[in-house]
C-alpha positions in Angstrom: -58.5 20.0 44.8 -57.4 22.8 45.8 -54.2 25.2 44.5 -52.1 24.3 47.4 -52.4 20.8 47.1 -51.8 20.6 43.0 -48.4 22.1 43.7 -47.5 20.1 46.1 -48.0 17.3 44.2 -46.1 18.6 41.4 -43.3 19.1 43.4 -43.5 15.8 44.7 -43.2 14.7 41.1 -40.5 16.4 40.5 -38.6 15.1 43.3 -39.1 12.0 42.4 -38.0 12.0 38.9 -34.9 13.5 39.6 -34.1 10.9 42.2 -34.8 8.2 39.2 -32.1 9.6 36.7 -29.1 10.3 36.4 -26.2 10.9 34.2 -24.5 7.9 32.7 -21.2 8.3 30.8 -20.8 6.6 27.1 -18.0 4.5 29.4 -17.6 3.4 32.7 -14.3 5.1 33.7 -13.4 2.3 35.8 -12.8 -0.1 32.6 -9.3 1.3 31.1 -7.4 -0.5 28.6 -4.2 0.6 28.0 -3.2 -0.6 24.3 0.4 -1.0 23.2 1.7 -1.7 19.5 4.9 -2.5 18.5 5.7 -2.1 15.1 8.4 -5.5 13.8 11.1 -4.6 11.8 11.5 -7.5 10.8 8.0 -8.3 9.2 9.6 -6.9 5.9 10.7 -9.6 3.9 14.2 -10.7 3.1 15.3 -8.4 0.9 15.8 -5.9 3.7 18.0 -7.9 6.4 21.1 -8.0 4.7 20.8 -10.4 2.1 20.0 -8.3 -1.1 20.5 -9.4 -4.7 21.6 -5.9 -5.4 23.1 -3.2 -3.0 22.6 -0.2 -5.1 20.3 2.0 -2.4 18.4 3.8 -5.2 16.1 0.7 -5.3 15.4 0.9 -1.5 13.4 4.5 -0.7 10.5 4.9 2.0 8.2 4.2 -0.7 9.0 0.1 -0.7 10.7 -0.1 2.7 9.2 2.5 5.1 8.7 1.2 8.5 8.1 4.6 10.3 4.4 6.1 11.5 3.2 8.5 13.3 -0.2 7.6 14.0 -2.4 3.6 14.3 -5.9 3.5 14.4 -7.5 1.3 16.8 -11.0 -0.6 16.5 -12.9 -2.3 18.7 -15.5 -5.3 17.6 -17.9 -7.6 19.1 -16.8 -10.6 18.5 -20.0 -12.5 18.0 -21.5 -10.1 15.0 -17.9 -8.5 14.0 -19.8 -5.1 14.2 -17.7 -1.8 15.3 -18.1 -0.7 19.0 -15.5 2.4 19.7 -12.7 3.3 17.9 -9.4 5.2 19.0 -6.1 6.7 17.9 -2.6 6.1 18.8 -0.2 9.2 18.7 2.2 8.8 21.7 5.4 7.2 19.8 8.7 6.2 21.4 11.2 3.7 20.6 12.4 0.3 23.0 15.0 -1.7 22.0 15.4 0.1 18.6 11.4 -0.3 17.6 8.5 1.6 17.6 6.2 0.9 20.4 2.9 3.6 20.3 0.7 3.6 22.9 -2.7 5.7 23.8 -5.8 4.6 26.4 -9.1 3.1 25.4 -12.0 2.9 28.0 -14.8 -0.2 26.9 -17.2 -1.9 28.7 -16.2 -5.4 30.1 -16.4 -8.4 28.4 -14.6 -9.9 25.1 -13.8 -7.9 22.1 -11.6 -8.2 18.9 -9.2 -5.0 18.5 -7.6 -4.2 15.5 -5.2 -1.8 14.9 -2.9 -0.6 11.6 -0.9 2.5 10.7 -3.4 5.1 9.6 -0.9 7.7 8.1 -0.6 6.4 4.8 -0.5 7.7 1.3 -1.3 5.3 -1.9 -2.5 2.9 0.0 -6.7 3.7 1.2 -9.3 1.7 3.6 -13.1 1.6 4.0 -15.5 -0.6 5.4 -14.2 0.1 9.1 -18.0 -0.3 10.4 -17.2 -4.3 10.4 -13.9 -6.3 10.3 -15.6 -8.2 7.7 -16.2 -5.3 4.9 -12.5 -3.5 6.2 -10.5 -3.7 3.2 -7.2 -1.8 1.8 -6.6 -0.8 -1.7 -4.9 1.7 -4.3 -6.5 3.6 -7.2 -5.9 2.6 -10.6 -3.5 4.5 -12.6 -5.0 6.3 -15.2 -5.8 5.2 -19.3 -3.5 7.7 -20.3 0.0 5.8 -18.2 -1.8 3.2 -19.1 -1.0 3.7 -22.8 2.7 5.4 -21.5 3.5 2.2 -20.2 2.3 -0.3 -22.6 2.1 1.1 -25.8 0.2 -1.0 -28.3 0.2 -3.8 -25.5 -2.0 -1.6 -23.6 -5.4 -3.5 -25.2 -3.8 -6.7 -23.0 -4.8 -5.4 -19.7 -8.3 -4.2 -21.2 -9.9 -6.2 -18.5 -7.4 -6.0 -16.0 -7.1 -3.2 -13.4 -3.4 -1.6 -13.2 -2.9 -0.2 -9.7 -0.7 2.3 -7.8 1.9 0.2 -6.3 0.8 0.3 -1.8 3.3 1.0 0.7 3.4 -0.7 3.5 0.5 -1.4 5.9 0.8 -2.8 9.5 -1.9 -4.7 11.2 -1.9 -6.0 14.4 -5.3 -8.6 15.2 -5.7 -10.1 19.1 -8.8 -10.7 20.9 -9.2 -9.7 24.2 -11.2 -10.2 27.3 -12.0 -7.5 30.2 -13.3 -8.8 33.6 -15.1 -6.9 36.3 -12.5 -7.1 38.9 -10.0 -5.7 36.0 -9.2 -1.6 36.6 -5.9 -1.5 33.8 -5.3 -3.9 31.1 -2.2 -3.6 28.9 -2.1 -5.2 25.6 1.1 -5.8 24.2 1.1 -6.6 20.4 3.0 -6.2 17.3 1.9 -5.3 14.0 3.2 -7.0 10.7 3.3 -5.7 7.7 0.3 -7.1 4.9 2.4 -6.1 1.9 4.9 -8.4 0.2 7.8 -6.3 -1.4 10.0 -8.0 -4.1 13.5 -7.7 -5.8 12.9 -7.8 -9.8 15.9 -8.2 -12.1 16.0 -8.8 -16.2 19.2 -9.2 -17.8 19.3 -6.3 -20.9 21.0 -6.4 -24.0 21.8 -2.9 -25.7 21.2 -0.6 -23.1 23.0 2.2 -24.1 20.2 2.5 -26.1 17.3 3.0 -23.2 17.0 6.4 -21.7 16.3 6.6 -17.9 12.3 6.4 -18.4 12.3 2.2 -17.8 9.0 0.6 -16.4 7.2 -2.6 -15.5 3.8 -3.8 -15.2 3.4 -7.5 -13.0 -0.2 -9.0 -13.3 -1.7 -11.8 -11.9 -1.4 -10.1 -8.4 -4.0 -9.5 -5.7 -5.3 -5.8 -5.7 -6.3 -5.1 -2.1 -6.4 -6.8 1.1 -9.3 -7.5 4.0 -7.0 -6.1 6.6 -8.8 -7.2 9.6 -8.8 -10.7 8.7 -5.3 -10.8 6.2 -7.1 -12.4 3.5 -6.0 -10.7 0.3 -8.7 -10.7 -3.0 -8.3 -12.9 -5.8 -11.2 -12.6 -8.0 -10.6 -10.4 -10.3 -6.5 -10.3 -10.2 -4.9 -7.0 -10.6 -1.5 -5.6 -11.5 0.6 -3.3 -10.4 3.3 -0.5 -12.1 6.5 0.6 -10.7 10.1 2.1 -12.2 13.1 0.2 -13.4 16.5 1.1 -13.0 19.7 0.3 -15.1 22.2 -1.4 -13.0 24.5 -4.0 -13.1 24.6 -7.6 -11.7 28.3 -8.7 -10.9 26.8 -11.8 -9.9 26.3 -12.2 -13.6 30.2 -14.1 -15.6 28.3 -15.8 -18.4 28.7 -12.1 -20.3 27.4 -8.6 -20.2 26.0 -8.1 -17.1 23.5 -4.9 -17.8 20.4 -5.4 -15.7 17.5 -3.2 -15.3 15.8 -3.9 -12.2 13.1 -2.6 -9.5 12.4 -3.2 -5.7 8.1 -2.6 -5.8 5.0 -3.4 -3.4 2.6 -5.6 -4.1 -1.0 -7.0 -1.8 0.8 -9.9 -2.6 0.8 -12.8 -5.5 -2.3 -14.9 -5.7 -1.8 -18.4 -5.0 -1.9 -21.3 -7.5 -2.3 -18.3 -10.7 -0.3 -19.1 -13.7 -2.7 -17.8 -17.1 -1.8 -14.2 -16.6 1.0 -14.1 -14.5 3.7 -12.3 -16.6 5.6 -9.0 -16.7 5.5 -6.6 -19.5 8.9 -4.4 -19.8 8.8 -0.9 -21.3 11.5 1.7 -22.2 11.7 4.6 -24.3 14.3 4.4 -26.3 17.0 7.1 -27.5 15.2 7.3 -30.5 12.0 8.6 -28.6 10.4 5.0 -29.4 8.8 2.6 -27.1 10.2 -0.9 -26.8 8.2 -3.3 -25.1 8.9 -7.3 -23.6 6.5 -9.5 -22.2 7.7 -12.1 -19.9 5.7 -15.0 -18.2 6.6 -15.1 -14.5 5.3 -18.6 -13.7 8.6 -20.2 -13.3 10.1 -17.5 -11.9 8.1 -17.3 -8.9 8.7 -21.1 -8.0 12.3 -20.7 -8.1 14.0 -20.5 -5.0 14.7 -17.2 -5.0 11.5 -16.0 -5.1 10.2 -18.3 -2.0 12.8 -17.8 0.2 14.3 -14.1 -0.6 11.8 -12.6 -2.6 13.6 -12.1 -5.9 12.3 -12.5 -9.2 15.0 -12.9 -11.1 14.6 -13.6 -14.9 17.9 -15.3 -16.4 16.3 -16.9 -19.1 15.3 -14.3 -21.0 17.2 -11.6 -22.1 15.9 -8.0 -22.9 17.1 -6.6 -26.2 17.1 -2.5 -27.1 16.8 -2.1 -30.3 19.4 0.5 -32.1 16.4 3.0 -33.4 19.4 4.0 -35.5 20.2 8.2 -36.7 20.6 10.5 -33.6 18.8 10.8 -30.3 16.1 13.0 -30.5 16.7 16.6 -29.8 13.7 18.7 -27.5 10.6 19.5 -29.4 10.5 22.6 -27.3 6.6 21.3 -26.2 7.8 22.2 -22.3 6.8 25.1 -20.8 10.5 26.5 -20.6 10.8 26.1 -24.6 7.5 27.0 -26.4 7.6 26.9 -29.6 4.4 27.7 -32.0 4.0 26.0 -35.4 1.6 27.3 -38.7 1.8 30.8 -37.7 1.5 33.1 -41.0 1.2 36.8 -41.6 -1.5 38.3 -41.6 -1.7 42.0 -42.5 -4.9 44.5 -41.2 -5.3 47.5 -39.4 -5.5 48.0 -35.2 -8.4 51.0 -33.9 -7.6 52.2 -31.3 
């Protein structure tokens, strides 16, 4: 075979190879889905809809009641295997009839898909397991051991086998099935994201509130520590606890005596259904003598009341928390802070300094 013929054959093979190959985009540009998500204000429990037990505005802050989100994560899964197909983020936000609407574009192939959408910009809530709908989970970190002792004192040992977790903020989730047909070019998905977090109001009557400082807290056990939010399934085993600060207030509805109370509005992944053995609250406060005083209250009956079921009010009225008089004058600043340093056990030393 002559060299001329070899060059001709080589050229022909190159032309055929070029004709048989073409660049294919990752997604078919003719298949485009516009995702629209509505964050529904009424998704949060009844304490926010004008039926508050306590109107003190300091109880209702962004940590517990925030419904604002600037970014939402969109994940598309195969409905049969539940495995991740593609994902995107929504950052275009508008207001429609007082409700937030986040929108964006997502290109996918024809077929049936599961779409999971949730607010990405949370601080206390962590998320992992995005490769499958079955493994996606939202949770908060455990508080450090030093904080456990600060809140619980000698009762900290009772929580040795119970994780105490940071309080979550609201996590809004939408889950919807979508079918894309060959004739479709643009599909508008209207869906609503609702919170998977429960908000409660907690209150206990207090006697001797003048002996309490502002350093008061509560730890409630028997709660779910996380949520498999693609499936909206709360984890139950093992159960966990959540800790949060308390504030002093008054309940004008109490007419049979002093109406001083300690109260809080707090968030949780939810009460575990039918749990009873470790569903209780441990209250703690530093008194004016610098001592830690605690009280443990069983919450089985409280969670069964109409107030708890319909309004998410946990009103403890069968137990009064008596904060005992520590006696003596309130403690003076110790000087151990950064602005009042003190040095103990200094002794006079004599010697020579060589320059």
